[in-house]
C-alpha positions as CSV (number, residue, x, y, z in Angstrom):
1,M,90.8,89.3,124.7
2,N,88.6,86.9,126.7
3,H,85.3,85.6,125.2
4,A,82.2,84.0,126.5
5,P,81.8,80.4,125.3
6,N,80.7,80.3,121.6
7,A,80.7,84.1,121.3
8,L,81.9,85.8,118.1
9,L,85.6,86.6,118.0
10,H,86.0,90.4,118.6
11,S,88.9,92.6,117.6
12,Q,89.6,96.3,118.3
13,F,92.2,98.7,117.1
14,D,92.6,102.3,118.2
15,T,95.3,104.8,117.7
16,S,93.9,107.4,120.1
17,G,96.2,106.2,122.9
18,L,99.3,106.9,120.8
19,Q,101.2,110.1,120.4
20,R,100.0,112.1,117.4
21,S,103.3,111.6,115.6
22,Q,102.9,107.8,115.9
23,Q,99.3,107.4,115.0
24,F,99.5,107.2,111.2
25,A,102.5,104.9,111.2
26,A,100.6,102.5,113.5
27,W,97.6,102.5,111.1
28,R,99.7,102.2,108.0
29,E,101.4,99.1,109.5
30,A,98.0,97.6,110.4
31,I,96.2,98.1,107.1
32,N,99.3,97.0,105.2
33,V,97.8,93.5,105.5
34,V,95.6,94.5,102.5
35,F,96.5,98.0,101.3
36,D,99.3,100.5,101.0
37,T,98.3,103.9,102.2
38,Q,99.4,107.5,102.4
39,A,98.0,110.2,104.6
40,T,96.6,113.3,102.8
41,E,96.6,115.6,105.8
42,A,99.5,116.9,108.0
43,R,100.6,114.1,110.2
44,D,101.4,116.4,113.2
45,T,97.7,116.8,113.6
46,G,97.3,113.2,114.4
47,F,95.6,110.3,112.7
48,Q,92.9,108.9,114.9
49,T,91.6,105.6,113.6
50,S,89.6,102.9,115.1
51,V,88.5,99.4,114.0
52,N,85.9,97.4,115.8
53,A,85.4,94.0,114.1
54,Y,83.7,90.7,114.5
55,L,84.4,87.3,112.8
56,F,81.1,86.1,111.5
57,S,81.8,82.5,110.5
58,D,83.9,83.0,107.3
59,V,83.5,86.7,106.9
60,V,84.6,89.8,108.8
61,L,82.2,92.6,109.7
62,G,83.4,95.8,111.3
63,S,83.1,99.5,111.8
64,I,86.0,101.7,110.8
65,S,86.6,105.4,111.5
66,T,89.7,106.9,110.0
67,G,91.4,110.0,108.6
68,A,91.8,111.2,105.0
69,Q,94.2,109.0,103.0
70,R,95.0,107.4,99.7
71,Y,94.7,103.6,99.4
72,D,96.6,101.5,96.8
73,R,96.7,97.9,95.9
74,S,99.3,97.3,93.2
75,K,99.8,94.2,91.0
76,A,103.0,93.5,93.0
77,K,101.1,93.5,96.2
78,I,98.4,91.3,94.8
79,G,101.1,88.9,93.6
80,R,102.8,89.0,97.0
81,D,99.9,88.5,99.4
82,G,97.5,86.4,97.3
83,H,94.4,87.9,99.0
84,D,91.2,87.0,97.1
85,Q,88.2,88.6,98.7
86,Y,85.6,91.2,98.1
87,V,85.3,94.1,100.6
88,L,81.9,95.8,100.7
89,Q,82.2,99.2,102.3
90,F,79.1,101.3,103.3
91,Y,80.2,104.9,103.8
92,L,78.1,106.4,106.6
93,G,80.2,109.6,106.8
94,G,82.8,111.1,104.5
95,S,83.5,109.7,101.0
96,C,85.7,107.4,98.9
97,R,86.5,108.1,95.3
98,V,88.4,106.4,92.5
99,R,91.5,108.6,91.9
100,D,91.2,108.6,88.1
101,G,87.4,108.4,88.0
102,G,84.7,110.9,87.5
103,S,82.0,112.1,89.8
104,E,80.1,108.8,89.4
105,S,83.0,107.0,91.1
106,C,82.7,109.1,94.4
107,T,80.5,107.8,97.2
108,R,77.9,109.7,99.1
109,P,76.7,108.8,102.6
110,G,74.8,105.5,102.4
111,D,76.5,104.3,99.2
112,M,78.5,101.0,98.9
113,F,82.0,100.9,97.5
114,I,83.3,97.5,96.3
115,V,86.9,96.4,96.6
116,D,88.0,93.3,94.7
117,A,91.3,92.3,96.3
118,A,92.3,90.4,93.2
119,Q,92.4,93.6,91.1
120,P,94.5,96.8,91.4
121,L,93.0,99.7,93.3
122,A,93.8,103.4,93.6
123,T,91.3,105.4,95.8
124,E,91.3,108.5,98.0
125,T,89.1,109.1,101.0
126,T,88.1,112.0,103.2
127,R,87.8,111.6,107.0
128,S,85.2,108.8,107.0
129,E,83.2,106.2,108.9
130,F,82.0,103.1,107.2
131,L,80.8,99.5,107.7
132,N,83.1,97.0,106.2
133,L,82.2,93.5,105.1
134,A,85.1,91.3,103.9
135,V,84.0,88.1,102.1
136,P,86.2,85.4,100.5
137,R,85.7,85.2,96.7
138,R,84.9,81.5,97.0
139,L,81.7,82.3,98.9
140,L,80.4,85.3,97.0
141,A,81.6,84.9,93.4
142,P,79.4,81.8,92.6
143,L,76.4,84.0,93.5
144,L,77.3,86.9,91.2
145,D,76.3,87.3,87.6
146,A,79.6,89.0,86.7
147,P,82.1,88.2,89.5
148,D,85.1,90.0,87.9
149,Q,83.4,93.3,87.0
150,H,82.8,95.0,90.3
151,G,86.2,96.3,91.5
152,M,86.1,100.0,92.5
153,Q,82.3,100.1,91.7
154,V,80.0,102.5,93.6
155,L,76.5,101.4,94.2
156,R,74.1,104.1,95.2
157,G,72.5,103.8,98.6
158,T,69.1,104.9,97.1
159,Q,68.9,101.5,95.3
160,P,66.4,99.3,97.2
161,M,68.6,96.2,97.5
162,V,71.7,98.3,98.5
163,A,69.6,100.0,101.2
164,L,68.4,96.6,102.4
165,L,71.9,95.3,102.6
166,R,73.1,98.4,104.5
167,E,70.3,98.1,107.1
168,H,70.9,94.3,107.4
169,L,74.7,94.7,108.0
170,G,74.0,97.6,110.4
171,E,71.7,95.4,112.5
172,L,74.1,92.5,112.4
173,Y,76.9,94.8,113.7
174,R,74.7,96.1,116.5
175,Q,73.6,92.5,117.5
176,A,77.1,91.0,117.2
177,P,78.1,91.4,120.9
178,Q,75.1,89.1,121.8
179,M,75.5,86.6,118.9
180,T,77.0,83.2,119.1
181,Q,79.1,81.4,116.5
182,A,76.0,79.2,115.7
183,D,74.0,82.4,115.1
184,A,76.7,83.7,112.7
185,H,76.8,80.4,110.8
186,A,73.0,80.4,110.4
187,V,72.7,84.0,109.2
188,L,75.7,83.9,106.8
189,P,73.9,82.3,103.8
190,A,71.1,84.9,103.9
191,T,73.7,87.7,104.2
192,L,75.6,86.5,101.1
193,Q,72.4,86.1,99.1
194,L,71.4,89.7,100.0
195,A,74.8,91.0,99.1
196,A,74.7,89.2,95.7
197,C,71.2,90.6,95.0
198,A,72.4,94.1,95.7
199,I,75.5,93.7,93.4
200,N,73.7,91.8,90.7
201,A,71.0,94.5,90.4
202,S,73.8,96.8,89.2
203,V,74.8,94.5,86.3
204,N,73.6,95.6,82.9
205,P,72.3,92.4,81.3
206,E,72.5,94.1,77.9
207,H,70.5,92.0,75.4
208,M,70.5,88.8,77.5
209,P,67.1,87.7,78.7
210,A,66.6,86.7,82.3
211,V,66.4,83.0,81.5
212,Q,69.6,83.1,79.5
213,Q,71.3,85.1,82.3
214,S,70.3,82.4,84.8
215,V,71.8,79.7,82.5
216,F,74.9,81.7,82.0
217,V,75.5,81.9,85.8
218,S,74.9,78.1,86.1
219,I,77.5,77.4,83.4
220,C,80.0,79.7,85.1
221,R,79.6,77.7,88.3
222,Y,80.0,74.5,86.3
223,L,83.2,75.8,84.8
224,E,84.7,76.7,88.2
225,Q,84.2,73.1,89.3
226,H,85.9,71.8,86.1
227,L,88.8,74.2,85.5
228,N,91.4,71.4,86.0
229,D,89.6,69.0,83.7
230,R,91.9,68.8,80.7
231,Q,89.0,67.5,78.6
232,L,86.9,70.6,79.3
233,S,85.5,71.8,76.0
234,A,82.6,73.8,74.5
235,E,81.1,70.6,73.2
236,Q,81.2,69.0,76.7
237,V,79.6,72.0,78.3
238,A,77.0,72.4,75.6
239,F,76.0,68.7,76.0
240,A,75.9,69.0,79.8
241,F,73.4,71.9,79.5
242,G,71.4,70.6,76.6
243,M,72.2,73.4,74.2
244,S,74.0,73.8,70.9
245,R,77.6,75.2,70.7
246,A,76.3,78.2,68.8
247,T,74.0,79.0,71.8
248,L,76.9,78.6,74.2
249,Y,79.1,80.8,72.2
250,R,76.4,83.5,72.1
251,L,76.1,83.4,75.9
252,F,79.8,84.2,76.3
253,E,80.1,86.9,73.6
254,K,80.2,89.6,76.2
255,E,83.1,87.8,78.0
256,G,85.2,87.8,74.8
257,G,84.1,84.3,73.9
258,F,83.9,80.9,75.6
259,A,87.5,80.0,75.1
260,T,88.7,83.4,76.4
261,Y,86.6,83.1,79.5
262,V,87.8,79.6,80.4
263,R,91.5,80.6,79.8
264,E,91.2,83.7,82.0
265,R,89.5,81.7,84.8
266,R,92.2,79.0,84.5
267,L,94.9,81.7,84.7
268,R,93.3,83.1,87.9
269,R,93.2,79.6,89.4
270,C,96.8,79.1,88.6
271,R,97.6,82.4,90.4
272,E,95.8,81.2,93.5
273,L,97.8,78.0,93.5
274,L,101.1,79.8,92.9
275,V,100.7,81.9,96.1
276,D,99.4,78.9,98.1
277,P,102.2,77.8,100.6
278,A,100.8,74.3,100.5
279,R,101.7,74.1,96.7
280,S,105.1,75.8,97.0
281,G,106.8,72.4,96.2
282,V,104.8,72.0,92.9
283,S,106.6,73.3,89.9
284,I,105.0,76.2,87.8
285,A,105.0,73.9,84.8
286,D,103.0,71.3,86.7
287,I,100.5,73.8,87.9
288,A,100.1,75.1,84.4
289,A,99.7,71.6,83.0
290,E,97.0,70.7,85.5
291,H,95.0,73.5,84.0
292,G,95.5,72.7,80.3
293,F,98.6,74.8,79.6
294,S,101.0,72.2,78.1
295,N,103.5,74.8,76.7
296,A,105.4,76.6,79.5
297,A,106.4,79.5,77.3
298,N,102.8,80.1,76.1
299,F,101.5,79.8,79.6
300,A,104.0,82.4,80.9
301,R,103.1,84.9,78.2
302,A,99.3,84.4,78.7
303,F,99.8,84.7,82.5
304,R,101.7,88.0,82.2
305,R,99.1,89.5,79.9
306,S,96.3,88.5,82.3
307,I,97.9,89.1,85.7
308,G,100.5,91.7,84.9
309,L,103.4,89.7,86.4
310,S,105.1,86.5,85.4
311,P,104.2,83.3,87.1
312,R,107.7,83.2,88.7
313,A,107.4,86.8,90.0
314,V,104.0,86.0,91.6
315,R,105.4,82.9,93.3
316,M,108.6,84.8,94.5
317,L,106.5,87.7,95.8
318,A,104.3,85.3,97.7
319,L,107.2,83.5,99.2
320,S,109.0,86.6,100.3
321,G,106.0,88.7,101.3
322,G,105.2,87.3,104.7
323,G,101.6,86.3,104.1
324,G,99.0,85.0,106.5
325,S,101.0,82.1,107.8
326,A,104.1,84.3,108.4
327,M,102.0,86.8,110.2
328,H,100.6,84.2,112.5
329,A,104.0,82.7,113.1
330,Q,105.2,86.1,114.3
331,G,102.6,86.1,117.0
332,A,99.5,87.6,115.5
333,S,96.5,86.7,117.7
334,V,93.5,84.8,116.4
335,D,91.6,87.7,117.9
336,D,93.2,90.1,115.5
337,W,91.2,91.4,112.5
338,R,94.4,91.7,110.5
339,Y,94.9,87.9,110.9
340,W,91.3,87.3,109.9
341,M,91.9,89.2,106.7
342,T,94.7,86.9,105.7
343,L,92.4,83.9,105.9
344,L,89.7,85.2,103.5
345,R,90.7,83.3,100.4
């Protein structure tokens, strides 16, 4: 697809030109970049699906219209492809529900459904239309109060911040054909801040006052920057933030404790490195040691408990799964939304 100079990259996908018997297979192959899917209607009636997407700097914004289906993202698929992004879906028509959830886990028109690609997913949709914003975790997680607690969450469209985000993304999508890459780069920070405000408004702060919550978020950001510091300790962090260890421990009670939080974040970081092709030559033991796990057996057990797969299985799945680099090597265009999704890490 040709583009004007500095225009946003634009990608389209449409099954309407295919025979009805081929439509779902084409969609299943396309969406397999992130999800496994099964149609829930007779395939001989066809499966008309369209995707119209734009690359806004480091995020993908698109409109999707598709048939009724089941989406799955298993631990094996997570280990194989290494995707680590949030996908914020605004359902404008139809609905999405968590398959083993109650009525509160089903969207209504205007609601937002959150996909965390680093966590397993099992949903079912009706015929639906939705706006889809895919954001790398590295960009959005630092802005969130509880970055690992939003997978398969439904935020009601009646909430003011959710409504503002929906209107903002709708207007961005409408203006995308006229926008430049410089425009997208300029508007991205505000878009991420608005998304974070909408998501954070849904977090129950429990007994934590607002000031403590702000400090907690700052500490989490500090920890992300120091996960490979072998000397990282509660004493060091407490000193850096001018508080006692007891205060620090209280802040992390809802996370299972300070040590538990740090261990889980280090295990997640190790998973990211295990699926990174650039680190394929680094041994599992060395990656573990970089993040404070000096005993390989203990690391393997902790990793399996947290991720659901062994470190070796995660690496082997990533090497054999044909991730983003393999897809590009097979000829996927830089104008293809499926290729963009492989880059969101």
